[in-house]
N, C-alpha and C positions, 0 to 999 in steps of 0.2 A: 128652222121655223122662227120667223121674226114676230116680235110683239106688234100687234096691229093698233095703231093709235086712233083709228077711226071708230072701232067698236070695243067696248069694255068686255064683252063676252070673250073675245079672242084673248084679251089680256089676262083675264081670270084663268082661262085654260092654260095658257103658257106659264103663268105664275106658279100654278100647281106643279107643272112639269119641271120647271127650274128649281122649285123648292125641293122636290124629291131628288133631283140630281145632286143638290148640295147635301141632303140628308144621307143619301147612299154613299157619299164620299167619306163620311165619318167612320173611322175605325173604332168600333165599340168594343175595345179590348176588355175592360172590366166587366161589362154586361155579358159578353160571350165567353168569359174566362172559365166558367164552371165554379168560380168562387162564390157566386151569388145565385140564389134560386129565384126564378121569375114567377110572380103570382099576379095573374090578371084580376083586377078588381072591377067588377061590373058597376054600371050606373045604379043609383037608387039602393045601394047597399051600405050607406053610411060612409063617413070619411075616416073611420078607424078600423083596424083589424088587429086582434091579439094573437100572438104566437107564443107557444110554450114548449118546454122540453118535457119529455115523459120517458121513463125507463122501466123496463121489466127486470127483475133480479136475474143474475147471470146463470145460476146453477139450479138444477133439480135436487130434491132431497131423497135420501134413502127411505124406502117405503117398507115397513114391516109386513109380514104375512097377514093378510086379512085386514090390514089397517087402511084407513082412509088416506088418500094422497093429500099432502099439504097444499094449501092454496098459494099460488104465486103472488108475490108482492109486486105491486105497481106503484111507482112514485112519480108524481108530477114534479117537474123541476121549476126553474124560474121562467117568468113570462115577461114579454115586452109588447107594448102596443105601438103599432105604426100608424101615423096620422098623415093623410094625404095633404100635399101642398102643390101649388102650381108654380111653374116658371114660365116667363114669357118675354118677348122682345118684339117691338114694332119698328118699322121703318117707313119713311115717306118717300114717294117718288113724285117729283115735281112735274108740273105741266111742261116746263122748259126741257127737263131731262127727257120726257117722253117725245116731245115734238122736234127738238133741235139736235137730232143726230147723236143722242146719248144712249143708243141701244146697248153698247158694251157695258156702260155703267149700270143700266137697269138690270141686265143679266147678272152682273157681278153682285149687285145688292141682293137679288132674289136667291141666287145660289148660296151666298154666304148666310142669308137668313135661315136657310134650310139646315145649317150646321149648328146653330146656336143652342137650341133646346136639347139636342142630342149630346152636344159637348158638355152642357151643364149637368145632364144626367150622369155622364161619365165622371165628371169632376166630383159630384156628390157621392157616387159609389166609391171612387178611389179614396176619397178623404176619410172613409171609415177605416182604411188602413193607414193613411197618412197620420191621423190623430189617434192611432191605436193605443197610445200611452196616456191618453186623456179621457176624462169622462164627458167632456163637452168641448166645443170650440165655437168661435164666433164667425159666422159666415161673412162673405164679402159685403152683404147688405147690413150687417150689424145684428143679425138674428142669432141667438144662442141655440146651437144644435146639440141635442143630447146624443152622445155616442157611447154611453155606458151599456153594458150588457145586463142581463137579468139580476145578477148578484150585486148590482150597483157599482161594480168595479170597471176599470178600463178594459177594453178588449184584450190587450196584452198585459198580463199581471203575473206576479209571483205568488199570489195567494187567493186564487179563485176558490169559491166554496160550492158545496153540493147540499141538497136539501135534507137528506136522510142520514148524514154521517158528519162527524167532526173533521174528517180528512179533507185537506185542501190540495189543490194542484196548481202548478205553474205552467204557463205557456209562453213565458218570456225567458229566453235562454240566458243562463248565468254568464256574466262578463261580456255579453253582447258582441261576439267576435264578428269580423268580416266573414263573408262566405269563403270557405275553404274546405278541403277534405275533412280536417279536424273539426271545423265548425259544423259541417253537415252531420258528421257522426255524433257530435255533442247534442245537436238538436234532435236527431233520431233517438238517442238514448233518453233525452228528456221526455219525448213523447211516450216511449215505452214505459217509463216510470210514473207518468202523470196522466195516463188515459184511464179514467175511472167513470163509473156510472153514479147515479144519485145515491146509491147505497155505499159508495166507497170501494166497490169491487173493481178489480182490474178488468178492462175491456180492450178489445183490439179495434183500432180505428185505422182504416186504410188511407194513408196520406199519399196523394198522387200528383201534387202540384208543388213546384218551387216557384214562388213569386218574388219579384224584385222590382227595384226602380229600373230606369233605362241607363243607369251609370255604365259606361263602356267597360271598365275593368271588371265590375261585378258580373255583367252579362257574359262577357267573354270567358271568365273563369267558370261560370255555371255551365256554359256550353261545352267547355273542355271536359268537365266532369261528367256530362251526360252523353257526350258523343264520341269521346276517345275510345278506341278499341283496346288500349292498354291503360293502366293506371297513369294519370297525367303527371304525378309526382315521382314516378319510378324511373330509375336509370337502367333497369334490366328489361330487355326485350321479352315479350311474351307474358308479362304480368297482367292479369285480367283486371279490367276496370269494372268493379262490382256495381257501379252506379250507372252504367251504360243503359239508357232507355228506362231507367227506374222511375223517373219523374217527367212531367211535362212542364216546360218553363213558361211562365206567364210574365211578360214584361209590361209593367204599368207606367206609361209615359207621364202620367199626371200625378204620380205618387210623391215625388220630391218637390212639393209646391207649398206655397203659403195658402191661407184661407181664401185669398183672392185669385189663386192660380198662378202666381209669380214663382220664379225659381227659388227653391229653398235648399241650398247646398248642404245644410246640416242633416238632411234626411236622405242624402244621395246613396248611402250604403245600406238602406233598409232591405232586408230580405227575410224569407221564412218559408215555411211549408204549410200546406192546408189540404183538407180532404174534400173533394167535390161531392163525394157520396154522402158525407155527414155534415155538409155545410149548414150552418144555422144563420146565414146571412140572406135576408129576403129583400128583393126589390118588388114592391107592390106597384103595379101600373094601372091607373085608371084612364089616362090619356097618353097614348103614344105621341112622340113629337110630331106635330102636324102644323099645317098652314091654317091660321085662324080663318073661319068662314068668311067668304066674300060673296058678292052677288054681281050679277051683270046689269043691274039697274041703277048703278051709281051710288049704292049705299056705302061704299067704302071710299068715297071721295069727299074731301073737305070742301064745303061750298065756298068759303072765303079765299082759300089758297089754291084750290083746284088740285091739291096734292092727292095722289092715290095712296092709301094706307094699307100696308101689308104687315102681318104679324105671325110669329111662331109661338107655340105654347106646348106644354106637356104637364101632366099631373101624375105624381108618384110619391112613394116614400121608401126609405131604407131603414130596416130594423134588424137587430141581431140579438136574440134572446140569450144565446149561450156561446161559450168560447172553446168548447172541447174539440173543435175541428181545425183550430188555427194555432200556428206557432210563429214566434217573432224574434228577430234580433235587429237592433238598430245599427249594428256594424261599427259602433264607436269604441268598442273595447273597454267599456267601463261597466262595473257591476250594477 
């Protein structure tokens, strides 16, 4: 189906088709990973939404004969507010490009336009992990982005606090090892010893995801430990691989990047575990990535240049009130 240069109506229809073709080609790894919970934010509901942790105490009490049952304690944890913002990008398609046999260029521009807002959503989601050791970072536009969790600390920390106890917990693995059998067992032990509720009581959190960058060695090592039928580091046949099928591997291709999305090799060895069931990472969406509204009456044409303007936009926020679902190692081998 070709763009019809004689009627704007046909162009608008084809522009939408080509935009969706580009959008559908984006692999939304972070969004579909299970690491983030999707919350659809309707129109006219304000531009902010608050998320909070809340815990019920872990155990019942002994009840004496004829005595009244004790009341369960409920404790609100920390809160964070997500604030919607919009991302957008426009392109112009010149009169000459439309008329002088530039159909391939027009198609390319519209298809690529369909990818931009979706890719930015992926970058913003992934950067919550990229900058997990910081409480903020500066975006590619120079905007300061708050990435702290509800206790005001970075997502990955050695001293997270809870509201109703002086006990702290860590979710950053000591010595930050590379992914290995020993590193994985160390992280699992850290989770066992640091999974607590707001009262400081030990709780069980089901961790089901290993996340990592797209570093080839890290990814291959993870796959060996998840898919080998015998222990990968064993010389003896028949030794069972206890990690076979234990986790799902999520490879985040935009994880080892700078704030502008360029390669950052210093983050290439990042890896960790997380719980999709207990995730406290929220993606609030008011506008899915879409082609900005056009019309068939010439309203999207610049009078003086005769350019046709097309644009992509999306509106969303990312907010993480708590860190008790997430475990982290930067792979650099330092404390």
